[in-house]
C-alpha positions as CSV (number, residue, x, y, z in Angstrom):
1,X,152.5,202.6,38.2
2,X,154.1,199.3,39.2
3,X,153.5,196.1,37.4
4,X,151.7,194.7,40.5
5,X,149.4,197.7,40.7
6,X,148.7,197.5,36.9
7,X,147.8,193.8,37.1
8,X,145.6,194.0,40.2
9,X,143.7,196.9,38.6
10,X,143.1,194.8,35.5
11,X,141.8,192.0,37.7
12,X,139.4,194.5,39.4
13,X,138.1,195.4,35.9
14,X,139.6,198.9,36.1
15,X,141.8,200.6,33.5
16,X,145.4,201.1,34.6
17,X,148.0,203.1,32.8
18,X,148.4,200.4,30.2
19,X,147.4,196.9,29.4
20,X,149.5,194.4,31.5
21,X,151.6,192.0,29.5
22,X,152.3,188.3,30.2
23,X,155.1,186.2,28.8
24,X,155.1,182.4,29.2
25,X,157.7,180.4,27.2
26,X,159.1,177.0,26.8
27,X,162.6,176.4,28.1
28,X,163.8,176.0,24.5
29,X,162.3,179.2,23.3
30,X,163.5,181.1,26.3
31,X,167.1,179.9,25.9
32,X,167.0,180.8,22.2
33,X,165.6,184.3,22.9
34,X,168.4,185.0,25.5
35,X,171.0,184.0,22.9
36,X,169.5,186.0,20.1
37,X,169.0,189.1,22.2
38,X,172.1,188.6,24.3
39,X,170.2,189.0,27.6
40,X,169.9,187.2,30.9
41,X,166.6,186.0,32.4
42,X,165.6,189.1,34.2
43,X,166.8,191.5,31.5
44,X,164.8,189.5,28.9
45,X,161.6,189.7,31.0
46,X,162.2,193.5,31.3
47,X,162.8,193.8,27.6
48,X,159.5,192.1,26.8
49,X,157.6,194.1,29.5
50,X,156.5,191.1,31.4
51,X,154.4,192.3,34.4
52,X,154.6,189.0,36.2
53,X,157.2,186.9,38.2
54,X,156.7,183.4,39.4
55,X,158.0,181.5,42.4
56,X,158.2,177.8,42.9
57,X,158.7,175.4,45.8
58,X,161.7,173.0,45.6
59,X,161.4,169.2,45.5
60,X,163.0,167.5,48.5
61,X,164.7,164.1,48.0
62,X,165.4,161.9,45.1
63,X,164.2,162.8,41.6
64,X,162.4,159.6,40.5
65,X,161.5,160.8,37.0
66,X,157.8,160.3,37.9
67,X,154.9,162.7,38.6
68,X,154.0,163.2,42.3
69,X,151.4,160.5,41.7
70,X,153.9,157.9,40.5
71,X,153.3,158.1,36.8
72,X,156.2,157.5,34.4
73,X,156.2,159.7,31.3
74,X,158.2,159.6,28.1
75,X,158.2,161.2,24.7
76,X,158.2,164.7,23.2
77,X,157.8,167.7,25.6
78,X,156.0,166.6,28.8
79,X,155.6,163.1,27.2
80,X,152.8,160.6,27.6
81,X,152.0,158.3,30.6
82,X,153.6,154.9,30.3
83,X,151.2,153.2,32.6
84,X,147.8,153.8,34.3
85,X,148.1,152.3,37.8
86,X,144.4,152.8,38.8
87,X,142.8,151.7,35.6
88,X,141.3,148.6,37.3
89,X,141.3,149.9,40.9
90,X,138.7,149.5,43.5
91,X,138.0,151.9,46.4
92,X,140.2,149.7,48.6
93,X,143.0,150.1,46.0
94,X,142.6,153.8,46.1
95,X,142.9,153.9,49.8
96,X,146.0,151.8,49.7
97,X,147.7,153.8,46.9
98,X,151.0,155.6,47.8
99,X,149.6,159.1,47.6
100,X,152.4,161.8,47.8
101,X,153.4,163.6,50.9
102,X,153.0,167.4,50.6
103,X,156.1,167.8,52.8
104,X,158.3,166.7,49.9
105,X,157.9,170.3,48.6
106,X,160.2,172.7,50.4
107,X,158.6,176.1,50.7
108,X,161.0,177.7,53.1
109,X,162.7,180.1,50.6
110,X,159.6,181.3,48.8
111,X,159.0,184.4,50.7
112,X,162.6,185.6,50.4
113,X,162.5,184.8,46.6
114,X,159.3,186.8,46.2
115,X,160.7,189.7,48.1
116,X,163.7,190.0,45.9
117,X,161.3,191.7,43.4
118,X,160.6,194.5,45.8
119,X,156.9,194.6,45.4
120,X,157.2,195.7,41.8
121,X,155.7,192.8,40.0
122,X,152.6,190.6,40.3
123,X,153.8,187.4,41.9
124,X,152.3,184.0,40.9
125,X,152.4,181.2,43.4
126,X,150.8,178.0,44.6
127,X,150.8,174.5,43.3
128,X,150.0,174.1,39.5
129,X,147.3,171.6,40.6
130,X,146.5,169.8,37.2
131,X,144.1,167.4,38.9
132,X,142.2,166.6,35.7
133,X,145.4,165.6,34.0
134,X,146.6,163.5,36.9
135,X,143.3,161.6,37.0
136,X,143.7,160.9,33.3
137,X,147.2,159.6,33.9
138,X,146.0,157.4,36.8
139,X,143.0,155.9,35.1
140,X,143.7,156.3,31.4
141,X,141.4,158.7,29.5
142,X,138.9,156.2,28.2
143,X,138.7,154.4,31.5
144,X,138.1,157.7,33.3
145,X,135.2,158.6,31.1
146,X,133.7,155.1,31.6
147,X,134.1,155.2,35.4
148,X,132.4,158.6,35.5
149,X,129.2,156.7,34.5
150,X,129.9,153.3,36.0
151,X,131.8,154.1,39.2
152,X,131.4,157.7,40.1
153,X,132.3,157.2,43.8
154,X,135.7,155.8,42.7
155,X,136.3,158.9,40.5
156,X,135.3,161.2,43.3
157,X,137.7,159.4,45.7
158,X,140.7,159.7,43.3
159,X,140.0,163.4,42.5
160,X,139.6,164.2,46.2
161,X,143.0,162.5,47.0
162,X,144.7,164.4,44.2
163,X,143.2,167.8,45.2
164,X,143.9,167.2,48.9
165,X,147.6,167.0,48.0
166,X,147.6,170.2,45.9
167,X,145.6,172.0,48.6
168,X,148.2,171.0,51.3
169,X,151.1,172.1,49.1
170,X,149.5,175.5,48.2
171,X,148.5,176.1,51.8
172,X,152.1,175.6,52.9
173,X,153.3,177.9,50.1
174,X,150.8,180.7,51.1
175,X,151.7,180.4,54.8
176,X,155.4,180.5,54.1
177,X,155.2,183.4,51.6
178,X,152.9,185.6,53.6
179,X,151.5,188.5,51.6
180,X,154.2,188.2,49.0
181,X,152.0,186.3,46.5
182,X,149.3,188.0,44.5
183,X,147.8,185.3,42.3
184,X,147.1,181.7,42.8
185,X,147.8,180.2,39.3
186,X,146.5,176.8,38.6
187,X,146.3,174.8,35.3
188,X,143.9,172.3,33.9
189,X,143.0,171.9,30.2
190,X,139.3,171.3,29.9
191,X,139.1,172.1,26.2
192,X,140.2,170.7,22.9
193,X,140.4,172.3,19.5
194,X,136.7,171.8,18.8
195,X,135.2,172.2,22.3
196,X,135.2,171.0,25.9
197,X,136.7,167.6,26.6
198,X,133.7,166.6,28.6
199,X,130.1,167.8,28.8
200,X,129.0,170.6,31.1
201,X,127.0,168.1,33.1
202,X,130.0,165.9,33.7
203,X,132.2,168.9,34.4
204,X,129.8,170.2,37.0
205,X,129.4,166.7,38.6
206,X,133.1,165.8,38.9
207,X,135.5,168.7,38.2
208,X,133.7,171.8,39.3
209,X,133.5,170.8,43.0
210,X,137.3,170.1,43.1
211,X,138.2,173.3,41.3
212,X,135.9,175.2,43.7
213,X,138.0,173.9,46.6
214,X,141.1,175.4,45.0
215,X,139.4,178.7,44.3
216,X,138.1,178.9,47.9
217,X,141.6,178.3,49.2
218,X,143.1,181.1,47.1
219,X,140.3,183.5,48.2
220,X,140.8,182.6,51.8
221,X,144.3,184.0,51.5
222,X,143.0,187.1,49.7
223,X,144.6,186.0,46.4
224,X,143.3,186.4,42.9
225,X,142.8,182.9,41.3
226,X,143.7,182.5,37.6
227,X,143.0,179.3,35.7
228,X,145.2,178.2,32.8
229,X,142.9,176.3,30.4
230,X,143.6,175.5,26.8
231,X,141.1,174.8,24.1
232,X,137.5,175.7,23.3
233,X,136.0,175.7,26.7
234,X,133.5,178.6,26.3
235,X,130.5,176.5,27.4
236,X,132.2,176.0,30.8
237,X,132.9,179.7,31.5
238,X,129.6,180.4,33.3
239,X,130.4,177.5,35.7
240,X,133.9,178.9,36.3
241,X,132.5,182.3,37.0
242,X,130.0,180.8,39.5
243,X,132.8,179.4,41.7
244,X,134.7,182.7,41.6
245,X,137.6,182.1,39.2
246,X,139.0,185.6,38.7
247,X,140.9,185.1,35.4
248,X,141.3,182.8,32.5
249,X,144.6,182.1,30.7
250,X,145.6,181.8,27.8
251,X,142.5,182.3,25.7
252,X,142.9,180.6,22.3
253,X,140.9,182.4,19.6
254,X,141.6,179.7,17.0
255,X,139.5,177.1,18.9
256,X,135.7,176.6,18.4
257,X,133.6,179.0,20.4
258,X,136.5,181.3,21.5
259,X,135.6,184.3,19.4
260,X,137.2,187.2,21.3
261,X,134.5,189.8,20.6
262,X,131.8,187.4,21.8
263,X,133.8,186.5,25.0
264,X,134.4,190.1,25.8
265,X,130.8,191.1,25.3
266,X,129.3,188.2,27.3
267,X,131.9,187.8,30.1
268,X,134.2,190.7,30.0
269,X,132.8,192.4,33.2
270,X,132.8,189.1,35.1
271,X,136.2,187.5,34.5
272,X,139.6,188.6,33.3
273,X,141.0,187.3,30.0
274,X,144.7,186.7,29.7
275,X,146.4,185.9,26.4
276,X,144.3,186.1,23.2
277,X,147.0,186.7,20.7
278,X,147.1,183.7,18.5
279,X,150.3,181.6,19.0
280,X,149.6,179.0,16.3
281,X,148.8,181.0,13.1
282,X,150.1,184.5,13.9
283,X,153.2,184.2,16.1
284,X,154.6,181.1,14.6
285,X,153.6,181.5,10.9
286,X,153.0,185.3,10.5
287,X,155.4,187.9,9.2
288,X,156.2,191.0,11.3
289,X,153.5,193.1,9.8
290,X,150.9,190.4,10.5
291,X,152.0,190.1,14.1
292,X,151.9,193.8,14.7
293,X,148.5,194.2,13.0
294,X,146.9,191.2,14.8
295,X,148.3,192.2,18.1
296,X,147.0,195.7,17.8
297,X,143.5,194.4,16.7
298,X,143.3,192.1,19.7
299,X,144.5,194.7,22.3
300,X,142.1,197.3,21.0
301,X,139.2,194.8,21.1
302,X,139.9,193.5,24.6
303,X,141.3,196.4,26.6
304,X,138.2,198.6,27.2
305,X,137.1,198.5,30.8
306,X,140.1,196.6,32.0
307,X,139.8,192.8,32.7
308,X,142.5,192.0,30.1
309,X,146.1,191.0,30.1
310,X,147.8,190.7,26.7
311,X,150.1,187.8,25.6
312,X,150.3,184.7,23.5
313,X,147.4,182.3,23.4
314,X,149.5,179.5,24.9
315,X,151.5,179.5,28.2
316,X,154.6,178.1,26.5
317,X,155.8,180.0,23.5
318,X,157.3,177.2,21.4
319,X,160.9,177.0,20.1
320,X,159.7,177.2,16.5
321,X,158.3,180.7,17.2
322,X,160.6,183.4,15.7
323,X,162.1,185.6,18.4
324,X,161.5,188.7,16.3
325,X,157.8,188.0,16.2
326,X,157.5,187.7,19.9
327,X,159.4,191.0,20.4
328,X,157.1,192.6,17.9
329,X,154.1,191.4,19.8
330,X,155.3,192.8,23.1
331,X,156.4,196.1,21.6
332,X,153.0,196.5,20.0
333,X,151.2,195.7,23.3
334,X,153.3,198.6,24.8
335,X,152.5,201.0,22.0
336,X,148.8,200.3,21.5
337,X,147.7,199.3,25.0
338,X,147.8,202.7,26.6
339,X,144.8,203.9,28.6
340,X,145.9,207.4,29.5
């Protein structure tokens, strides 16, 4: 069975030959792992048993060091926004804002890139589309929450402009890549360590309609839609299922409300779970025996009936994570996650 067949069966809540595996890593960890294991990029993915490959458009023109929406960021990792240009904006200001041109993303080589994998792997594509984070950057988080109550039309206008851009980029990607892409992968963190970052009522009022537009685009191209969402967002899962989100990544069991057994029992036939193996306490801090034991426990719990992809509970395995722990996790997934 190919990786692509394996992944698509899992999305259809069927049991393939084995549980599919997912590896997302920070640049720092990835470079460290290549050095430690003396492997190149593709050989490392094969060594870990990663069933996915991802393709990206290329940015055209000058690299300004800003987000597509003009935000300057600085600091550790992805940094923090240095300004919030729409913090005091009016609807007139929103209309006049220099919104990005989707044409600045070059999609011309994406089909050829996807086809280099020969149909063996599940291909991820589409714009990352972090519209919630972009709105926070543009308004500032406190201002955004206040404006949801005081100026809802203004928030709607900004979110619509942001999502319009991502829809246009993704549509161009899907048209250029043809049937080479399998999964539209988008990312927005709606949860924190102790629960959702906004109430279900506010989520449904402001973010749910915008996310639905992205899901509908993916489905129009006959793609599975997988949402990356950090944190404890369990109260929002029914709303995500309603709009047809096919998979959730990368489920964090250390957050409030994200008990894996409960999630599997309540939602396991309705949506796919990707991740679930604790990055924070197990992969970073655990010894090899702990990693193997916890990986085996999670895989055995989540694999029945399909609808599960195994991997770390964060998209970017961090540099402080021991390489040997990550290798042990993926080896255990291969050993334990066999259906037949």
